[in-house]
C-alpha positions as CSV (number, residue, x, y, z in Angstrom):
1,M,194.0,170.1,68.9
2,D,190.9,170.1,71.2
3,A,189.0,170.5,68.1
4,V,190.6,167.3,66.7
5,I,189.4,165.1,69.6
6,I,186.5,166.7,69.4
7,V,185.5,165.9,65.7
8,L,187.3,162.1,66.3
9,I,184.1,161.6,69.3
10,I,181.5,163.1,67.3
11,L,182.6,160.4,64.6
12,V,182.7,157.5,67.1
13,V,179.2,158.2,68.2
14,L,177.8,158.9,64.7
15,V,179.6,155.5,64.0
16,F,178.3,153.9,66.9
17,I,174.9,155.2,66.3
18,A,174.7,154.1,63.0
19,L,175.9,150.7,63.5
20,I,172.9,150.8,66.1
21,K,170.7,151.9,63.0
22,T,172.0,149.4,60.8
23,I,171.9,145.8,62.6
24,Q,168.3,145.3,63.3
25,V,167.7,141.8,65.3
26,I,163.9,141.1,65.2
27,P,162.2,138.5,67.7
28,Q,160.9,135.0,67.1
29,A,157.0,135.5,66.0
30,S,157.4,139.1,65.1
31,A,158.2,141.3,61.9
32,A,159.0,144.9,61.4
33,I,158.2,147.1,58.6
34,V,160.7,149.0,56.9
35,E,160.7,152.6,54.7
36,R,162.7,154.6,53.4
37,F,161.9,158.0,52.5
38,G,158.4,157.6,54.4
39,R,157.6,154.5,51.5
40,Y,157.1,150.7,52.3
41,T,160.2,149.2,51.1
42,R,160.1,145.6,53.2
43,T,159.5,143.6,55.9
44,L,162.1,142.4,58.3
45,N,161.4,138.8,59.8
46,A,162.7,137.2,62.7
47,G,166.7,137.4,62.8
48,L,169.3,139.4,62.1
49,N,168.7,142.3,59.8
50,I,170.6,144.8,57.7
51,V,169.0,148.4,57.0
52,V,170.5,151.2,55.6
53,P,171.3,153.6,58.3
54,F,169.6,157.1,58.3
55,I,167.8,156.0,55.5
56,D,165.6,153.5,56.2
57,T,163.9,153.6,59.0
58,V,161.9,150.8,60.9
59,R,158.2,152.2,61.2
60,N,156.5,149.2,63.2
61,R,157.2,146.2,64.9
62,I,154.0,143.8,65.0
63,D,153.6,140.8,67.5
64,L,152.9,137.8,64.8
65,R,151.1,135.4,67.9
66,E,148.0,134.7,68.5
67,Q,146.0,137.6,70.6
68,V,143.2,137.3,72.7
69,V,141.4,141.0,72.8
70,P,138.0,141.0,75.2
71,F,135.7,143.7,74.6
72,P,133.5,145.4,77.0
73,P,130.0,144.8,77.7
74,Q,127.7,146.1,74.8
75,P,124.5,146.6,75.1
76,V,122.2,145.1,71.9
77,I,118.2,144.5,71.3
78,T,116.9,141.2,70.6
79,Q,114.2,140.7,68.4
80,D,111.6,140.9,71.5
81,N,112.8,144.4,71.9
82,L,114.8,143.2,75.1
83,V,118.4,145.0,75.9
84,V,121.0,142.4,76.8
85,N,124.8,143.2,77.7
86,I,127.3,141.1,76.1
87,D,130.7,140.3,76.5
88,T,133.1,139.2,73.8
89,V,136.9,138.0,73.4
90,I,138.4,137.6,70.0
91,Y,141.2,135.3,69.2
92,Y,143.1,136.6,66.4
93,Q,146.5,136.4,64.5
94,V,148.2,138.9,62.6
95,T,149.1,137.2,59.1
96,D,150.3,139.8,57.2
97,A,152.6,143.0,58.3
98,R,152.2,145.0,55.7
99,A,148.5,145.0,55.2
100,A,148.1,145.4,59.3
101,T,150.0,148.6,59.0
102,Y,148.7,150.4,56.2
103,E,145.3,148.9,55.0
104,V,143.8,149.7,58.5
105,A,144.8,152.8,60.9
106,S,144.2,150.4,64.3
107,Y,142.9,147.1,63.5
108,I,142.3,146.8,67.2
109,Q,139.7,149.4,67.2
110,A,138.7,148.3,63.4
111,I,138.0,144.9,65.1
112,E,135.8,145.7,68.2
113,Q,133.6,148.0,66.2
114,L,133.1,145.6,63.7
115,T,132.7,143.0,66.5
116,V,130.0,145.9,67.7
117,T,127.8,146.0,64.8
118,T,128.2,141.8,63.6
119,L,127.0,141.6,66.8
120,R,123.6,143.5,67.4
121,N,122.7,142.6,63.8
122,I,122.8,139.0,64.6
123,I,120.9,139.6,68.3
124,G,118.2,141.4,66.6
125,G,117.0,138.5,64.2
126,M,116.6,136.6,67.9
127,D,114.6,136.2,70.8
128,L,115.6,136.3,74.1
129,E,115.3,132.8,74.7
130,R,116.9,131.9,71.7
131,T,119.7,134.2,72.7
132,L,120.8,132.5,75.8
133,T,120.7,128.8,74.1
134,S,122.5,129.6,71.1
135,R,125.9,130.7,72.0
136,E,127.3,128.3,69.5
137,E,125.4,129.8,66.5
138,I,126.4,133.4,67.5
139,N,129.9,132.4,67.6
140,A,129.8,130.6,64.1
141,A,128.0,133.6,62.4
142,L,130.3,136.1,64.5
143,R,133.5,135.1,63.6
144,G,132.5,134.3,59.8
145,V,131.5,137.7,59.5
146,L,134.8,139.0,61.3
147,D,137.1,136.3,59.6
148,E,136.0,137.5,55.7
149,A,136.0,141.4,56.7
150,T,139.5,141.0,58.2
151,G,141.2,139.3,56.0
152,K,141.7,142.3,54.0
153,W,143.8,143.9,56.8
154,G,146.1,140.8,57.2
155,I,144.4,139.9,60.3
156,R,142.7,136.3,60.5
157,V,139.9,135.9,63.2
158,N,140.2,132.2,65.2
159,R,137.7,132.3,67.2
160,V,135.1,134.6,68.9
161,E,133.5,133.9,72.3
162,L,130.7,135.0,74.1
163,K,131.8,135.4,77.8
164,A,128.5,136.6,79.2
165,I,125.2,137.5,78.3
166,E,123.4,139.2,80.9
167,P,119.5,139.8,80.8
168,P,117.2,143.0,82.1
169,T,117.3,142.7,86.1
170,S,113.4,141.9,85.8
171,I,113.9,139.0,83.5
172,Q,116.1,137.6,85.2
173,D,114.0,137.8,88.1
174,S,111.0,136.2,85.7
175,M,113.7,133.2,84.4
176,E,114.1,132.5,88.0
177,K,110.7,131.8,89.1
178,Q,109.9,130.1,86.4
179,M,112.9,127.7,87.0
180,R,111.6,127.6,90.4
181,A,108.7,126.8,89.3
182,D,109.9,124.2,86.7
183,R,112.5,122.2,89.4
184,D,109.1,121.9,91.6
185,K,107.0,120.7,89.0
186,R,109.2,117.8,88.2
187,A,109.7,117.3,91.9
188,A,106.3,117.0,92.3
189,I,105.7,114.7,89.0
190,L,108.9,112.5,90.2
191,Q,107.0,112.5,93.9
192,A,103.8,110.9,92.0
193,E,105.3,109.0,90.0
194,G,107.1,107.3,93.3
195,V,103.9,107.6,94.6
196,R,102.0,105.5,91.9
197,Q,104.7,103.1,91.2
198,S,104.6,102.3,95.3
199,E,100.9,101.7,94.6
200,I,101.1,99.5,92.1
201,L,104.2,97.1,93.6
202,Q,102.2,97.7,96.7
203,A,99.1,96.0,94.8
204,E,101.0,93.3,92.8
205,G,102.5,92.1,96.3
206,H,98.9,91.8,97.7
207,K,97.1,89.8,94.7
208,Q,100.2,87.8,94.5
209,S,100.3,87.3,98.3
210,E,96.7,86.1,97.8
211,I,97.2,84.1,95.2
212,L,99.9,82.4,96.9
213,R,97.4,81.9,99.8
214,A,94.4,81.0,97.5
215,E,96.6,78.4,95.9
216,G,98.0,76.7,99.2
217,D,94.2,76.9,100.8
218,A,93.3,74.9,97.8
219,K,96.4,72.1,98.2
220,A,95.8,72.1,101.8
221,A,92.1,71.6,101.5
222,A,93.4,68.8,98.6
223,L,95.5,67.3,101.0
224,R,93.3,67.0,103.7
225,A,90.4,65.8,101.5
226,E,92.4,63.1,100.2
227,G,94.4,62.3,104.0
228,E,90.3,62.1,105.0
229,A,89.6,60.0,102.0
230,Q,92.5,58.1,102.5
231,A,91.4,57.5,106.0
232,I,87.8,56.2,104.9
233,R,89.4,53.6,102.8
234,T,91.6,52.5,105.6
235,V,88.3,52.0,107.8
236,F,86.5,50.3,105.1
237,E,89.0,48.3,104.6
238,S,90.0,47.0,108.2
239,I,86.8,46.6,108.9
240,H,86.0,44.8,105.4
241,A,88.8,42.3,106.4
242,G,87.5,41.9,110.0
243,D,84.3,40.5,108.6
244,P,82.3,42.3,111.9
245,D,78.7,40.6,112.4
246,Q,75.7,42.1,112.7
247,K,75.8,42.4,117.1
248,L,78.9,44.3,116.7
249,L,77.6,46.3,114.6
250,S,74.6,46.6,116.8
251,Y,76.8,47.1,120.1
252,Q,78.8,50.3,117.8
253,Y,75.6,51.8,117.0
254,L,74.6,51.9,120.7
255,Q,77.8,53.6,121.7
256,M,77.6,56.4,118.8
257,L,73.8,57.5,120.6
258,P,75.5,59.3,123.3
259,K,77.8,61.2,121.5
260,I,74.9,62.2,119.1
261,A,72.7,63.7,121.7
262,E,76.0,65.9,123.5
263,G,75.4,69.7,123.5
264,D,73.2,71.9,124.7
265,A,71.2,72.7,121.7
266,N,70.9,68.9,120.8
267,K,66.8,69.7,122.2
268,L,65.4,67.1,119.5
269,W,67.4,64.6,118.0
270,I,65.6,61.5,115.6
271,V,66.2,58.0,116.0
272,P,67.4,56.1,113.0
273,S,64.3,53.8,112.0
274,E,67.0,51.0,112.1
275,I,68.1,51.0,115.7
276,G,65.0,48.8,116.3
277,D,66.6,46.3,114.1
278,A,70.2,46.9,116.2
279,L,67.9,46.4,119.3
280,K,67.6,43.5,118.3
281,G,70.4,41.7,117.3
282,L,72.2,43.3,120.5
283,G,69.4,41.7,122.7
284,G,69.9,38.2,120.4
285,A,73.5,39.1,121.5
286,L,72.7,39.1,125.2
287,D,70.5,35.5,125.2
288,G,74.0,34.1,124.4
289,F,75.4,35.5,127.8
290,R,72.4,34.0,129.9
291,A,73.8,31.9,132.5
292,P,71.8,28.1,133.0
293,G,68.3,27.8,134.5
294,G,67.0,31.1,133.2
295,G,69.1,32.9,135.2
296,N,71.1,35.9,134.1
297,G,74.9,36.1,133.9
298,P,76.7,37.9,136.5
299,G,76.8,41.7,136.0
300,M,73.9,41.3,133.4
301,S,70.6,42.3,134.3
302,K,67.2,41.6,132.1
303,P,67.1,43.9,129.4
304,S,63.8,45.8,129.6
305,T,61.5,45.7,126.6
306,E,60.2,49.3,127.2
307,R,61.2,51.1,124.2
308,P,63.3,54.5,125.1
309,S,61.5,57.8,125.7
310,I,62.3,60.3,122.6
311,D,62.5,64.0,124.0
């Protein structure tokens, strides 16, 4: 009786194990390779799948999502014989689970080695300066070679990125000094341009100021001349309207003589020839003011017949 119970228990366990092996649940974006007696039979897709227990074997489960694999820094020699360390990142996706399982032993290792060799070929044809400034070109060339080589492995390389390009320490110091010198040069050029522009603006402002000042002086002189001309014209018209006689003009002439002699510097002054006529006219005018009987009028003295001395 005990033996029967043991057999039944064994049968139940076997059935349970058979059910487990028969029903295979594959997650979304995954695939599984089924082998029958060591030979590829089919690929299980996402969902519930039924296999023959103890005959079919699920060998490998593969993630079909896009994968990101960073590779360690690799020393690469440039065209000008400088060693640089380059970090790379590969974005790939398995498109054929069967090919990824049977066409290559380890597609991750294969992609890494292919990336290193291809990167050395590409960088070997570039100098350091071009290497540092041509990341997009290097990425495109590297992706093209990898995508073509990994297609038969059921792998699609979607993107290749260079994380870092590290030149030797001595080259980094030289580049830093060169960049600092370039920055100083640009700063000096900008400062010189600023000084030059400032001097140009100051010269333009001074020139414009002188032009405006000259125009103002010219207009002021013109206005003064016009005013003086108008004043002379007004005086002339007034004199002409008043119709002065020779006696009044002679009297005004004599009044102007002391003003002509004013000043310490006037050591010598010239009496015009017309002063004699003016004195004659003035003498005639004074005769008209004499009192009857030959006397002089009040407050009037007899004019002297002597000519004034000229110093």
